C-alpha angles and dihedrals in degrees: 000000000000124000112245111225115190114202114202118198132175107172141044093241095049092049090049090057093048096043097104095040088056091049090050092051091047093050097045115095091211095054134061120206122220122179131203115187119196143146119029092002090075098043122101087204090063097041105270088262093180082087089068089057091052092043089058089059101260124134114226107219097190136010114207114197111209112141117104124204089256129082094187118118088260091050093050091048090052090050089056089053093049091048092051091053094045096045091048090058094043094050091047089055098043098040096199122192090223137003122220120207138167133219138329117309127129092246090060092044088058093048094048091047088057091049091050095060090040089057092236115149116243129213111201126203124205097010124156094047125129130228103164097182097063139056085238085085092067093040092052094053091044089054089050090057091050092048132084107195119043127199111190134187102220141017092251089058092047090056091049093053089050089048087058088062101264119144111258093226089060094053114085126192105216105149131239118326096212092070090064089063090053092049098042106037122083099229124215120258120236095269091048091050091051092048092048092048095039084224131107121234116223139213082280126026134172133196113217130196120165123176129185118269095233100199092057118082120231095342102108096086093040092053093045090051090054091049093048090048090056092046093048089070092059098085093155094049124086111228124206115190126196112198125249124261125257093276132136108298091003095130092058089055091050091056091050092052091048091052091048093050091048090055098042122059092196092063134075131178130209128195091212128356095187121226097283096052093038095053091040089054091053089053092056105036126082095239146325127258131197138048106291120134088233090072089064103033105037112015095067089064088063091054088239129135126252126205104206111198124206131326106314093102097029109140099032122119111262136202122223088257092073119097112196119207141167120260093256130110092239095050094044091049091051090050092051090050091051091049089061098049119114093233093054094045093049090051093057092077089068096048118126121201109233088209093069139246102289136269097111095124095057092047091052093049092052092051093045089056099044107031116101111239102176110125094352091130087080105077133187116211111247112226117207116234091231120040113196 
């Protein structure tokens, strides 16, 4: 009898990271893949990215609508409630042996909460990480405490999950999942990227993704204004924007990007690039700018520079290719200038990605097949020998 693994995904980025794990589950004769799509995947506003899942050959077993038309704190809280209700029904119907989730977003928190009360074991990807500028930090660690198998990207993160009281033998160091995409996908060449985007790259090009910092009140628009002010001076640089996630105040940022693009012929914005175009863009631009986790976890593998703005990713492991700056026009401008210097560019060839060299997906599949999951929903709190 095969083991039913239900993958729950709510965003384009999260699906992109799990893509090869899902393929491995689908292809393995001892595993059965189930898929629940929710959150941004089902929203026309965010590109109906569930279609990318289907285009890759996966059957979506259930679609759980949960996003409201509001990105206020009240709207996000209501979305969590809707997601909890919808996932409870979906899990009751599908009856998986294990659910597999990634990360730290409110959609996944709702799904794992439903699994907890349904007594369904949870395998959690990319736990133990730190993003001190967002409420995702608290959601990630909460998901860890509701999970039973843990697949982490670095030793520091493994230690943090154990510090949260999880049994060491249930915490597996596999590396970062995003690197598998880089290794396994045939990326587009420059001409193919330009044709796909309907946008010409220039002598200099930047890829920009800026999300709200959800633990800071009323700063998202102010910080975006500072970023756009810095970018407005780059008349000879082509600017490719990917739109923000469905976070608090995210819609206001989307409007600001749309207005900027309308006023600047060297800029273009895309609701969702998809993994192939996104990674291909990284390969052909001069650097990435913003506050996306991808700038820290994936971009270093391309030997490209990242300008990491503000506190959204504060606490994550960083390669030497990351330039941190404050969310001000002056600081961002200085970071862009440093990105272009000869010394910085020459140093990129020696950069090592702290999230590994790939292979995480295969390691996860092997553990999902072999690890005993009977009675693992009853957990004992692991106490460290030395408490500091």
